N, C-alpha and C positions, 0 to 999 in steps of 0.2 A: 412459367418462370421457375428457375432452379432454386432448390432449397439453399438458404445461406449456410456457409460452412461453419462448423464449430471451431472455436478458438483452439489453437495448438499452444500448449504451455511447455516451456523448456527453461533450463537454467541458462542464465546469461553467459556470454563469453566476452573477452576483451574487445573484440571487433564490434560489439554492440554499443560501445561507448557513445558514439555520435548520435545514433538513433535514440538511445535512452535519454540523452541530454535534450534532444528535440521533443520527445514525449513530455519530459519534465517541464520544459518551457511552455509548450502548447496547452498543458493542462493546469497551469498555475491559476489559482483562484482564491479569493479571500474566503470562499465557502469552506475550504479545507486546509489552507496554508497559513502558517503563522510566520513563516520567513517572508521577507520582502520579495516583491516580484523580481525575478531574475532580469538583470540588465546586461546588455552587450558590453564588453565581449564575454561570451559564455565560456566557462571553463569545462574541464572534463567531468563526466558523470561519475566515473569511478575515482576513488581516492582512498585516503587513509581510513575513512569511516565506512566505506562500502566497497566491497569487492564483487566481482562477477558471481561468485558462489553464494552471495547473499541475496541475489536478485533472480526472480522468476519472471520471464517475459511471456507475453501473449502475442500470438501472430494470427492474423486472419488473411487468408489468400497470400501467404508468404510476406506480409507486411506487418511490422511491429506496431501494435495498437495499444499496448499497455504493459505495466509491470507491477510487481509487488515486492517489497523488501522485507526480508525475514532476518531478524538479528537477535542477539542477546539483549535483554533490557538493561543489564548492568555488566560490569566486568568482574563481579564477585563470583567466586567458585561456588558459593552456597546458593547461587541463583541460576546455575547452569541447566536446571531442569525446566526452565521457562524460555519460550521464544516469544518475541514481540514483533508484530507487524509495524514497521516504521515507514510506511509509504505505500500507497496504492493509487495508481493513475491509469485512466483509460481515455483515449482520444474521443472527442465528442462524436465523430462520425462512426464510432464503433459501439457507442452506448446502446443498450437495449438488445444486444446480441449475446448476452451471457458471459461477456469477457470478465467483468468484475467478479462475478460468482465463481467462474472457473479459476481465476487467479486465487481467490480466497480459499477455495477447496484445495487447490494444489499446495498452498502455503500450509494449511492444516495437515495435509498428508506428509509434506516435507518435514514439518516440525515433529510429527509422530515418528517418521523414519529416523530422524536424528536423536530420538530418545527423549524428547520433551514430554512432560506430563501436563503442561498447561501452555496456552497461547493467549496473549493479551494484545491490546491495542489502545490507542488514544484517538478520540474523534472529537471534533468541535461540536458543541451542543446544537448549533443551528444547522448542521449538515444532516438533515432529515433523510435524504436518500441513502447515504452511507450507513447511518444508524439502522435503517430498516433492513438493509442487506445483511449487516452483521447480526442483527437479532434473528433474521430468518435462517441464519447458519449456526445458531446455537450460542452466540455471544450474549452475555447479560451485563448490564451496568453494575459495576462493582464499586464505583465511587465517582463523585463529581467535585471538581474544583470550580466553585461559582465565580463567574466574571474573571477568569484567569488571564484572558487576553483582551487587549483593546485593538480591534480590527475594524478598519473603515469607520472609526468614530463610535463603534458600539462595543460594549463589553460582552464577551462570549465565554460560556462555560467550556471547560476541558473535561470530557467524559472518558473515564477509564472503563474498558470492557474486557471481559475475559471468558474463557471456557476451558473445561478440562479436556484432555485428549485421552 
């Protein structure tokens, strides 16, 4: 049996809009999403808050299987040395193949390339798999907002994590 291929990571382009919107819909879960489940009709993925250059996509065998969004945490000039991961999604059938880790490492390298000194993210307290991945890549918990969200009838912590670059 042939070895599974490694994910290929690249910057998104406008033509990825439909595929990214599909990944977004297929990966929605109360495990990691605070926004309501997307309902049809589905709008475009790219918009005022996210442009193709903010997104790194992962492909396996030339099929898009995930993405990570890297953005500024605020619009303040005094905060421009920090980048924040504001979304990471991997299709179920691509899990366990190193896609999330490859996307995370690529985002760290991209933030470094852009001159950032720190990279941060927020993760729901009950999202144990994501927290484990982030910790294994050097992110540490820097703060917790207890019971910040009410999801599926349960109160969930919002965990702030970060690491230097």
